[in-house]
N, C-alpha and C positions, 0 to 999 in steps of 0.2 A: 304383279310385279310392276313396280314404278322405277324406271331407269332414271339415274341422276346424271345431271349435265355439269355440275360444278363440284367443288370439295364438300359443300354441305348438301345432304339429301333433301333439304326443303327448298332450297333456292330453285325456282323455275320448274317445280313439279307439283303435283297434286297430292303429296304425302300428307300434308296436314289435313286437307279436305277429306281425303279418304279415311284417315284414322278417326276424325271426328264423327264421320258418318256411321263408323262401326262402333262408336262409343269406346274406343282405345285410348288409355290415359298413360300407359307405361311403354317406354322404348327399351329394347335391350340392344345395345351397341357393340359391335366388334368391327374390325377392318384391318387393312393393310398399311394405313398411313395414319397411326395414332395421333401425331402432331397436327395433321392436316384434315383429312375427312372426318375422323372421329370427333376431334375438337369442334370442328366447324358445325357439324350436325348436332353435337351436344349443345352448343351455345344457342343455335336456332331453336332447338326443342325446348331449352330452358325458358327462352323468352316467350314461348307458346304454352308454357305451363305444364309440360309433360313430366312425369316422374322417369328417372332414367336409372338404368343399370349397365355398368360397363363390364365387359367380360375381358378381364386382364390378360389372360393366357390366350385369347383369341384375337389379339391385336399385335401388330408390330409397327415399330416406328423406323425412321431412317437409320437410326443406330440405337444401341441400348441406352445411352444416356438421355437421349430425347425421349424415348418411350417411357422410362422410368420418371423423368420429370412430368410428363403428362398424367401418368398413373398415380404418381404420389402426391403431386402438388395441384394440379388443375382439375382433373375429373372428379376427385372426392368433393370439390366445393359444389358441384351441381348434380350429383347423384351417387349412387353406390357403386363401388368397385368390388368385384368378386371374381373368383376363379370359375371356370366352366362347371366343375362338380358342384359348387355352391350355388350358382344360378339356376342349374337344372334342377337341384333339390328344392329350392325356393318355388320354382314354377310347378313342380309336381305336388308340392304342399299347397298349392294355390295361395302363396303369400305374395300378395302384390305390394310393391314397395311403394312408400309415399316419397314425395320429393325430400331430399336433404336428410333422410333417416340413415343412421349409421350402422345398422346391424351387419350388412355384409362387409363393409369397409373394415369394421373391427375384426370380423371373422378372418379375414384374409391378410391381415397385417403381417403375420409371421410368414405366410406364404409369399408376400411380395418381398420380404427380406431375403428369402431364399432365391427368389427370381432375380433380384438385384445382384446377388453374389454370382449366380450362374451366368448372368449376362456380361458382367464385368470382370469376372475372374476365371 
C-alpha cells in the first residue's frame, strides 16, 4: 500500500517507482472524487505513459453533473471508461488495454446514458 498525500496518487509518493519495478503498465482507477483525485491521478499517469482504465460506477463526484462531465468529456481522452462488470471481464480475459484504445468506452456508452439519466432524473 502506498498512501497518497495530495489529490494525485503520484505526487510525493513512490507509486511510479514501485509500478515500474514490478513492470506494471496499466492502472485501473476509481475513487470518491472523480473531478479531483481521479482526474489528477489520471493526468499524472498519462504524463508517465501508463495505460488507464476508469471504472465509471466505482467513482463519484461532488455532484452528478461534475461526475458526468469527467466521465464523458475528460477521462475518455486519456484512457478507457468502463463499468465494473466490463473491467472485471477484461481482467479475467487478461486483455490489457493500450493507451487511448476505445473498446471499453464504446461498450459502456449506453450504460453511461442510463447512468446520466439516473443521476439527473
